[in-house]
C-alpha positions in Angstrom: 65.8 -171.0 34.7 67.2 -173.4 36.9 65.4 -171.7 39.9 62.0 -171.9 38.4 62.0 -175.7 37.6 63.3 -175.9 41.4 60.2 -174.4 42.4 57.9 -176.7 40.1 59.6 -179.4 41.5 58.7 -178.4 45.0 54.9 -177.9 44.1 55.2 -181.5 42.3 56.3 -183.1 45.6 53.9 -181.2 47.7 51.0 -181.9 45.4 51.7 -185.7 45.6 52.4 -185.6 49.8 49.0 -183.9 49.8 47.2 -187.1 48.1 49.2 -189.9 50.7 47.4 -187.8 53.2 45.3 -190.7 55.1 43.2 -188.6 58.1 39.6 -188.8 57.4 37.9 -185.5 57.2 35.0 -183.9 55.6 33.0 -185.6 53.2 34.0 -183.9 49.7 31.8 -180.8 48.5 29.7 -181.2 45.8 30.5 -179.5 42.5 27.0 -178.5 41.7 27.2 -174.8 42.3 24.3 -172.5 42.3 24.3 -169.7 39.6 22.5 -166.9 38.1 23.7 -165.6 35.4 21.6 -165.8 32.5 19.3 -168.0 34.4 15.5 -167.8 34.5 15.9 -168.7 38.4 18.6 -169.5 40.7 20.1 -173.2 39.6 22.7 -175.6 39.8 25.4 -175.2 37.3 25.1 -178.7 36.2 21.5 -178.1 35.0 22.5 -174.9 33.6 21.9 -174.6 29.8 25.2 -172.2 29.9 28.4 -173.4 30.7 29.3 -171.1 33.7 32.9 -171.0 35.5 32.1 -169.9 39.3 35.0 -168.7 41.3 33.6 -169.0 44.9 34.1 -167.0 47.8 36.4 -169.7 49.8 39.1 -169.1 46.7 38.8 -165.4 46.6 39.2 -165.4 50.4 42.3 -167.8 50.4 44.4 -166.2 47.6 45.1 -163.0 49.6 43.7 -160.5 46.5 43.4 -157.6 47.1 41.5 -156.8 43.9 39.5 -158.7 41.5 42.3 -158.8 38.6 44.5 -160.8 41.1 41.7 -163.4 41.3 40.8 -163.7 37.6 45.0 -163.9 36.6 44.8 -167.4 37.6 41.7 -168.2 35.5 42.1 -169.5 31.8 41.7 -167.3 29.1 42.5 -164.0 31.1 45.4 -162.2 30.3 45.7 -158.6 31.9 48.1 -155.7 30.3 49.5 -152.7 32.3 49.5 -149.2 31.3 52.4 -147.9 33.4 51.6 -144.3 32.0 48.5 -143.8 33.2 48.5 -146.2 35.8 45.3 -148.4 34.5 45.1 -152.5 33.5 43.0 -153.9 30.8 41.5 -157.4 30.3 41.5 -159.8 27.7 39.2 -162.8 27.6 40.0 -165.8 25.3 42.0 -163.7 22.9 39.4 -160.5 22.7 40.2 -157.2 24.0 38.4 -155.7 27.2 36.0 -153.5 25.7 33.9 -157.1 24.4 33.5 -158.2 28.0 30.6 -156.8 29.8 31.1 -156.3 33.7 28.2 -156.6 35.8 28.1 -155.8 39.6 25.1 -158.2 40.2 23.8 -158.1 36.8 24.2 -154.6 36.2 26.5 -153.1 34.0 29.4 -151.3 35.5 30.7 -148.1 33.0 34.1 -147.2 32.3 35.2 -144.1 30.5 36.7 -145.9 27.5 38.4 -149.2 26.1 40.2 -150.1 29.3 38.0 -152.2 31.8 39.2 -150.2 34.9 36.0 -151.2 36.6 37.4 -154.7 37.5 40.1 -152.8 40.2 37.4 -150.7 41.4 35.1 -152.8 43.5 35.7 -154.1 46.8 36.8 -157.2 46.7 35.5 -158.1 50.6 31.5 -157.9 49.6 32.3 -160.6 46.9 30.3 -163.6 47.2 31.4 -165.2 44.2 32.2 -164.2 40.5 30.3 -166.0 37.7 31.9 -166.1 34.1 30.0 -167.2 30.7 32.4 -167.5 28.0 31.0 -166.6 24.8 28.2 -163.6 23.4 25.3 -162.7 26.3 24.2 -160.2 23.9 20.2 -161.5 23.8 20.5 -161.4 27.5 22.7 -158.9 28.6 22.9 -156.4 25.3 26.2 -154.4 24.1 29.4 -155.3 25.0 29.1 -159.0 25.7 30.6 -160.5 22.3 33.6 -162.2 24.3 31.9 -163.1 27.7 30.4 -162.0 30.4 32.0 -161.5 34.2 29.3 -161.1 36.8 30.2 -160.2 40.2 28.0 -161.5 42.7 27.9 -159.7 46.2 27.0 -160.9 49.7 23.8 -161.2 50.7 23.2 -161.2 54.7 23.8 -164.3 56.5 21.9 -166.5 59.2 23.4 -164.1 62.3 21.5 -161.0 63.5 24.5 -158.8 63.7 28.0 -159.3 62.7 31.1 -157.2 62.2 34.1 -157.9 60.2 37.1 -156.0 60.0 40.3 -157.3 58.0 44.0 -155.5 57.3 46.5 -156.5 55.3 50.2 -155.3 54.6 51.9 -156.5 51.3 55.5 -155.6 49.8 55.7 -154.3 46.8 59.0 -156.1 45.4 61.7 -155.7 47.7 59.8 -152.1 48.7 57.9 -152.0 52.0 57.5 -149.6 55.1 54.8 -150.9 57.7 51.1 -149.1 57.1 52.1 -146.2 55.1 54.5 -145.2 52.3 56.1 -148.1 50.8 53.9 -151.3 49.7 50.6 -151.8 50.0 48.2 -151.3 52.6 44.5 -152.2 52.8 41.9 -152.2 55.5 38.1 -152.8 55.6 35.6 -152.9 57.5 31.7 -154.4 57.5 28.7 -154.5 59.6 25.6 -156.4 58.9 22.2 -156.3 60.8 19.3 -158.0 60.2 16.0 -158.6 62.2 12.6 -159.8 61.4 12.5 -159.5 57.7 14.7 -156.6 57.3 18.7 -156.3 56.9 21.3 -153.3 56.7 24.7 -154.0 55.4 27.4 -151.1 55.8 31.1 -151.4 54.4 34.4 -149.5 53.5 37.5 -150.4 51.9 40.9 -148.4 51.8 43.6 -149.5 49.4 47.0 -147.4 49.4 50.1 -148.3 47.4 52.7 -145.8 47.3 53.8 -147.4 43.8 57.3 -149.2 43.2 60.8 -148.1 41.6 61.6 -144.5 40.0 64.5 -142.0 40.1 67.0 -141.1 42.3 64.6 -138.4 44.4 61.8 -141.3 44.6 59.5 -139.3 42.5 59.0 -140.8 39.1 57.4 -144.4 39.9 57.7 -147.0 37.6 54.5 -148.5 39.1 52.3 -145.3 39.8 50.9 -144.9 43.0 47.4 -145.4 43.7 45.1 -144.7 46.6 41.4 -146.1 46.7 38.7 -145.4 48.8 35.8 -147.5 48.6 32.3 -147.4 50.4 29.1 -149.7 50.0 25.6 -149.8 51.7 22.7 -152.3 51.1 19.0 -152.3 52.8 16.6 -154.8 52.1 13.4 -156.2 53.0 12.5 -160.3 51.8 10.0 -162.9 52.7 9.1 -166.0 50.7 7.9 -164.1 48.1 9.9 -161.1 47.7 13.4 -160.1 47.9 13.3 -156.2 47.6 17.1 -154.2 48.1 18.5 -150.9 47.7 22.2 -150.9 47.3 24.6 -147.8 47.0 28.2 -147.9 45.7 31.0 -145.4 46.2 34.5 -145.1 44.7 37.4 -142.5 45.4 40.4 -143.3 43.7 43.8 -141.1 43.1 46.5 -142.0 40.9 49.8 -139.7 41.2 52.2 -139.5 38.1 55.1 -137.3 39.7 57.5 -136.3 37.5 61.0 -136.4 37.3 62.5 -133.2 39.1 64.7 -131.2 36.8 68.1 -130.6 38.8 68.8 -127.3 37.0 65.4 -125.4 37.7 64.5 -128.1 40.5 61.4 -128.0 39.2 59.0 -131.2 38.3 55.3 -131.7 36.5 53.1 -133.7 38.3 49.9 -135.2 37.3 47.0 -136.8 39.1 44.1 -138.9 37.4 41.4 -138.7 39.6 38.2 -140.9 39.4 34.8 -140.5 41.0 31.8 -143.1 41.0 28.8 -143.1 42.4 26.6 -146.2 41.6 22.9 -146.4 42.9 20.6 -149.5 42.2 17.4 -150.8 43.2 16.6 -154.9 42.8 13.3 -156.7 42.8 12.5 -160.4 42.7 9.0 -161.3 43.0 7.7 -164.7 43.3 4.0 -164.2 42.3 3.2 -168.0 42.2 5.1 -171.2 41.5 5.0 -170.8 37.9 5.3 -166.9 37.8 8.1 -164.4 38.6 8.9 -160.8 37.9 12.3 -159.1 38.4 12.9 -155.6 38.0 16.7 -153.8 38.2 16.9 -149.9 38.3 20.3 -148.5 38.5 22.0 -145.4 38.1 25.9 -144.2 37.9 27.6 -141.3 38.0 31.5 -141.8 37.1 33.7 -138.8 36.7 37.4 -138.8 35.5 39.6 -135.5 36.4 43.2 -134.9 35.3 44.9 -132.5 37.4 48.5 -131.2 36.8 50.4 -128.9 39.0 53.8 -127.4 38.1 56.2 -127.7 41.4 59.0 -125.4 42.2 61.0 -127.0 44.9 63.3 -123.8 45.3 60.6 -121.5 45.6 58.5 -124.0 47.2 55.3 -123.3 45.0 52.8 -125.2 43.4 50.8 -124.3 40.0 47.9 -125.5 38.0 49.4 -126.4 35.0 47.6 -124.5 31.7 48.8 -126.3 28.8 46.0 -128.3 26.8 44.6 -131.2 28.3 46.7 -130.7 31.6 43.1 -129.6 33.7 40.2 -131.5 32.2 37.0 -133.4 33.7 35.2 -135.7 31.7 31.3 -136.9 33.3 29.9 -140.5 32.5 26.3 -141.0 33.9 24.0 -143.9 32.8 20.8 -144.9 33.6 19.3 -148.5 33.2 15.9 -149.8 33.6 15.3 -153.8 33.3 12.5 -155.9 33.4 11.8 -159.5 32.9 9.0 -161.7 33.6 9.4 -165.6 33.8 6.7 -167.8 33.3 6.5 -171.9 33.8 3.8 -173.2 31.5 4.5 -176.9 32.5 7.6 -178.7 33.4 8.5 -178.7 29.6 8.0 -175.2 28.6 9.2 -171.6 30.3 9.2 -168.6 28.6 11.1 -165.4 29.5 10.1 -161.8 28.2 11.5 -158.3 29.0 12.3 -154.9 28.4 15.9 -153.6 28.9 16.4 -149.4 28.5 20.0 -147.7 28.8 20.3 -144.3 28.8 24.0 -143.0 28.7 25.4 -139.4 28.9 29.0 -137.7 28.6 30.3 -134.4 29.0 33.6 -132.6 29.0 36.1 -130.2 27.5 37.4 -133.0 25.3 34.0 -134.5 24.2 32.1 -132.6 21.2 28.9 -131.6 22.9 26.9 -133.4 25.6 25.9 -136.6 23.1 23.5 -138.8 24.5 22.8 -142.4 23.2 19.0 -143.8 24.4 19.0 -147.8 23.4 15.9 -149.6 23.6 15.5 -153.3 23.9 12.6 -156.0 23.8 13.8 -159.6 24.8 12.1 -162.8 24.6 13.4 -166.7 25.2 12.2 -169.6 26.0 13.5 -173.2 27.7 11.9 -176.1 25.7 12.5 -179.5 27.3 11.0 -181.9 25.7 12.2 -184.6 28.0 14.5 -184.6 31.0 17.8 -185.4 28.6 17.0 -182.1 26.0 16.9 -178.3 26.9 16.8 -176.2 24.5 17.2 -172.2 24.5 16.1 -170.1 21.6 16.3 -166.2 22.1 15.7 -163.0 20.3 16.7 -159.4 21.3 15.0 -156.5 19.6 17.1 -153.2 19.4 16.4 -149.2 18.8 19.3 -147.1 19.3 19.5 -143.3 19.1 22.8 -142.9 18.0 23.9 -145.6 15.4 22.9 -148.2 13.3 22.4 -150.9 15.8 21.8 -154.4 14.3 17.6 -155.0 14.9 17.3 -158.7 15.9 20.0 -160.6 17.7 19.5 -164.3 17.6 20.8 -167.0 20.1 20.3 -170.8 20.8 21.8 -172.6 23.5 21.3 -176.7 23.7 21.8 -178.9 26.6 21.6 -182.9 25.8 21.9 -185.2 28.8 24.0 -188.1 27.4 23.7 -190.6 30.1 24.5 -190.0 34.4 28.0 -189.0 33.8 27.7 -186.8 30.6 26.3 -183.5 29.3 27.0 -182.0 26.1 26.3 -177.9 25.2 26.4 -176.9 22.0 25.5 -173.0 20.9 25.2 -170.5 18.3 25.0 -166.6 19.5 25.1 -163.4 17.4 26.6 -161.0 19.6 27.0 -157.0 18.9 29.2 -154.0 20.8 27.6 -150.7 20.6 30.5 -147.5 19.9 30.7 -146.0 23.5 30.6 -142.3 23.7 34.3 -142.0 23.7 34.6 -143.4 20.1 31.9 -141.2 18.7 32.6 -138.1 20.5 35.8 -137.9 22.3 38.8 -135.5 20.8 41.9 -135.4 22.2 44.6 -132.8 21.1 48.2 -132.2 22.5 51.6 -131.8 21.3 51.8 -135.2 20.0 48.3 -136.5 19.3 45.7 -135.6 17.3 42.6 -138.1 18.2 39.1 -137.5 16.8 36.0 -139.4 17.4 33.8 -140.9 14.6 30.1 -140.1 15.2 29.0 -142.3 11.9 30.2 -145.5 13.9 28.4 -148.7 12.9 28.0 -151.3 16.0 30.3 -154.5 15.8 29.0 -157.6 15.7 30.0 -161.5 15.7 28.9 -164.6 14.8 29.9 -167.2 17.8 29.8 -171.3 18.0 30.6 -173.1 21.0 30.5 -176.4 22.7 31.3 -178.1 25.7 31.4 -181.9 27.1 30.9 -182.3 31.0 31.8 -185.5 32.7 30.7 -185.6 35.8 31.0 -189.4 37.3 28.7 -190.3 40.8 30.4 -188.8 43.5 31.5 -191.0 46.4 31.4 -191.0 49.7 34.8 -188.6 49.9 35.3 -187.7 46.6 33.9 -186.0 44.0 35.4 -185.2 40.4 34.6 -183.5 37.3 36.0 -182.5 34.0 35.0 -180.1 31.3 36.2 -180.0 27.3 35.0 -177.0 25.6 35.7 -175.2 22.5 34.7 -172.0 20.6 35.1 -170.5 17.3 34.3 -166.7 16.7 34.1 -164.3 13.9 34.0 -160.5 14.3 33.1 -158.1 11.9 33.1 -153.9 11.7 35.6 -154.1 14.5 36.4 -150.2 16.0 40.0 -149.5 15.4 41.7 -146.5 14.9 43.2 -145.4 11.4 44.7 -142.2 9.7 41.8 -139.9 8.8 41.2 -139.7 5.1 40.9 -135.8 5.3 43.8 -135.4 7.4 47.5 -137.4 7.6 48.2 -135.8 11.0 45.0 -136.9 12.7 43.8 -140.4 14.0 39.9 -141.4 14.3 37.5 -144.4 15.0 36.5 -146.6 12.2 35.2 -149.8 11.6 38.0 -151.4 9.8 38.6 -154.2 11.2 37.6 -158.3 11.2 39.0 -160.5 13.8 38.7 -164.3 14.5 39.0 -166.2 17.5 39.4 -170.2 18.2 40.3 -172.4 20.8 40.0 -175.6 23.1 39.8 -175.8 26.9 40.3 -178.4 29.7 39.1 -178.3 32.8 39.7 -181.0 35.3 38.2 -180.1 39.4 38.5 -182.8 42.1 37.9 -182.4 45.9 38.9 -185.3 48.1 39.0 -185.3 51.8 40.5 -181.9 52.9 41.5 -181.4 49.3 40.4 -178.9 46.6 42.4 -179.3 43.3 41.4 -178.0 39.9 43.8 -178.6 36.6 43.2 -176.8 33.5 44.5 -176.2 30.1 43.8 -174.2 27.1 45.1 -173.4 23.3 43.8 -170.5 22.1 44.3 -169.2 18.4 44.1 -165.4 17.9 43.5 -164.4 14.0 46.3 -163.6 11.9 45.2 -160.7 9.5 48.0 -160.4 7.3 47.2 -164.5 6.2 44.2 -163.1 4.0 46.2 -160.2 2.5 46.8 -160.7 -1.1 50.0 -159.8 -1.5 51.5 -162.1 1.0 49.3 -165.1 -0.1 52.8 -167.0 -0.8 54.1 -166.5 2.6 52.5 -169.8 3.8 51.2 -167.8 6.9 48.6 -169.7 8.8 45.2 -167.9 9.9 45.5 -168.5 13.7 48.2 -167.6 16.0 48.1 -169.9 19.1 49.4 -169.6 22.3 48.9 -172.0 25.3 48.0 -171.7 29.0 48.2 -174.4 31.8 46.8 -173.7 35.2 46.3 -175.4 38.6 44.8 -174.5 41.9 45.4 -176.5 45.4 43.7 -175.8 48.6 44.4 -178.5 51.2 43.4 -178.7 55.0 45.3 -179.8 57.7 42.8 -180.7 60.7 45.3 -181.6 63.4 46.3 -177.7 62.5 43.5 -176.0 61.5 45.8 -174.6 58.5 44.4 -173.9 55.1 47.5 -174.3 52.5 46.3 -172.4 48.9 48.8 -172.8 45.8 47.5 -170.8 42.7 49.6 -171.8 39.4 49.3 -170.4 36.1 51.6 -170.9 33.0 50.8 -168.5 30.3 52.6 -169.7 26.7 54.4 -167.6 24.7 52.1 -165.0 22.2 53.7 -165.3 18.7 52.6 -162.4 16.2 53.7 -161.0 12.8 53.9 -157.3 11.9 54.7 -154.9 8.7 58.3 -154.1 8.2 60.4 -153.5 5.2 63.2 -155.8 4.0 66.5 -153.7 4.5 68.3 -155.9 1.8 65.1 -155.1 -0.5 63.3 -151.7 0.4 60.2 -154.2 -0.3 57.6 -155.1 2.6 57.4 -158.3 4.4 56.0 -159.9 7.2 58.4 -160.3 10.0 57.6 -162.6 13.3 57.3 -161.3 16.6 56.8 -163.0 20.0 55.6 -162.0 23.4 57.4 -163.7 26.4 55.4 -166.9 28.4 56.0 -167.0 32.0 54.9 -168.7 35.0 53.3 -167.4 38.2 52.4 -168.6 41.4 51.2 -167.6 44.6 51.1 -169.5 48.2 48.9 -168.8 50.7 48.5 -169.9 54.7 45.6 -169.1 56.5 45.0 -170.3 60.1 42.5 -169.1 63.0 44.2 -167.9 65.7 41.2 -168.0 67.9 37.6 -167.9 67.9 37.1 -163.7 66.0 40.6 -164.1 64.3 42.1 -165.3 61.5 45.8 -164.7 60.0 46.7 -165.0 56.5 50.1 -164.8 54.8 52.0 -165.9 51.8 54.2 -164.9 48.9 53.0 -163.6 45.5 54.6 -164.0 42.5 56.8 -167.0 43.4 58.7 -166.8 40.1 59.5 -163.0 40.1 58.4 -162.0 36.9 58.6 -158.3 36.4 58.5 -157.7 32.5 58.2 -159.8 29.8 60.3 -159.3 26.6 58.6 -158.6 23.4 60.1 -158.1 20.1 57.1 -156.4 18.5 58.3 -152.6 17.2 55.2 -151.3 15.1 52.6 -148.8 16.5 48.9 -149.4 16.9 46.9 -146.3 17.3 48.2 -143.7 19.3 50.3 -145.7 21.3 53.4 -148.2 20.7 53.3 -151.6 21.2 56.9 -152.0 21.2 59.5 -152.7 23.8 59.6 -154.8 27.4 56.0 -155.2 28.5 55.5 -154.4 32.4 53.9 -157.5 34.7 54.6 -157.0 38.5 57.5 -155.1 40.6 58.4 -158.3 41.4 58.0 -161.3 44.4 56.0 -159.9 47.1 55.0 -160.9 50.7 51.8 -160.5 52.6 50.4 -160.7 55.9 47.0 -160.1 57.2 44.9 -160.2 60.2 40.9 -161.0 60.0 38.4 -160.3 63.0 35.0 -161.7 62.5 32.3 -161.5 65.1 28.7 -162.9 64.8 25.6 -162.5 67.1 
């Protein structure tokens, strides 16, 4: 504890020192950023009817992050959970699980094999221009899964140079373990090439991430953190002029997570499993500006995704390796999707704009654990308008009409978003939205049976749905010559019904299946502040998020005085400062995630009666410190320390089970404090 407060005192000193600088420098950046998520056309953040968070390229580059999860983990409302058994990581946003978060790549949905949003860790971070986050349901615009919000990953477009090459290599320790360029630690290399001439452009890129895991047994086989190797590739060819912006993009993924089993010292044998994921995504997009009032936007995409489980029986004495033959040891599941989206925007006048369009989604799955070869077709018509009776009011109502081939979808999805300019510095946004999440193919048709589990899908599931209310008040005082400041106070209240969960089958006590059984609520307040002053860019945020306590509404526990919501606090701060004299930029990225209390059903050891028992997940501090400096015209070097507080695992007093996995015991967070060093080569013509 003393070490943590010493580091906090040091950080406070650094922050104070930054504000005492008197050197004149660049004029403060304008806090209004151009966004595209949910917009009729690109426009400034200040003018949007939605409250949108933007993580720009500078913030991503200076963080030293090697994946999107590391960037988002510092943001308010984001929590990540690690499954060290499978080597995967999932996300929570504003108290809701990852399956209620829509992940988009340039507006195109990224598919995952199940509940876990693995796709966030399967995008080349070097291709990202910015990340736009909209909290709350966006189902009218983006359909299923957008109950908690939307994360739209915007990739880079061709710049102004006719030809450019960017190469990067970064070496990072895994806690105390490291070996140069291979074996222990994290090793990342990337290469990107961009060419453009006249109205044509071509972009090619590749990325390799290699992590050999961390910790493990005496023989260095069974790792606490699973080894993972990724190969990522992408290409884009486009044509643009004053009226058209047309491009085709392809993205590829080849990922292998290794789960090497412990060696039996008597037989010198071990069981190794490999989880191999492959994804190929194609998208064709066109923005056609027919005239000043009429625009047409088209998206066509197709994604193939497969997940293979390969099991090998190793005999070290004989030097042999044979495929495992037990149920589930050899398996391939395939998922593919097709999306066609076409929207028309028409501006009747400065006071009225209309958007209408169609959104068609086709999903298919196959595999030994999937019953048959199920197909889901979803057809939607969407319409919305922006009504501006005067310069101070913007009202955006919207409707989405849905027809689904496999489940009982809500026929109409409504929403209304409003923005009021109270004065020159204050903007008020208030919104209501009805959200929904369609059952995933895995929840409908996936069967998992082994020696310890019998889990079957339920083809009779209904869609989850929600009623959500949110609002925000933004204060943007006039930007001075060298300073710009903004502050946003937000609040939300969400009620979710028919949530899909796991429960015991009514026909078999040994079988777990999916049901529409759960209801859930979330509520909370957030406060975010930003300042740009000379060479300093800083943020300070606070959130208090409440998650529904379902025991509070149980008749048997009415007299226990339980609160309806269980609250948890977060505080974050990002500080970026450039010292012009030495051409060096310092970055400090900090977040405090408060203790998460909870309740579970237990048995009173004295009376033998059921009782409510309090639980808690430990809070923690997390901070990264980075330094970036150009060495010469073409090279930039960066380095730093991640996880300054050396967080490894969190104490967790819960002992109950949820679904097919226990949620008791320590919760893994990281392999500890790590150090990184990277070099970037940039050549432009």
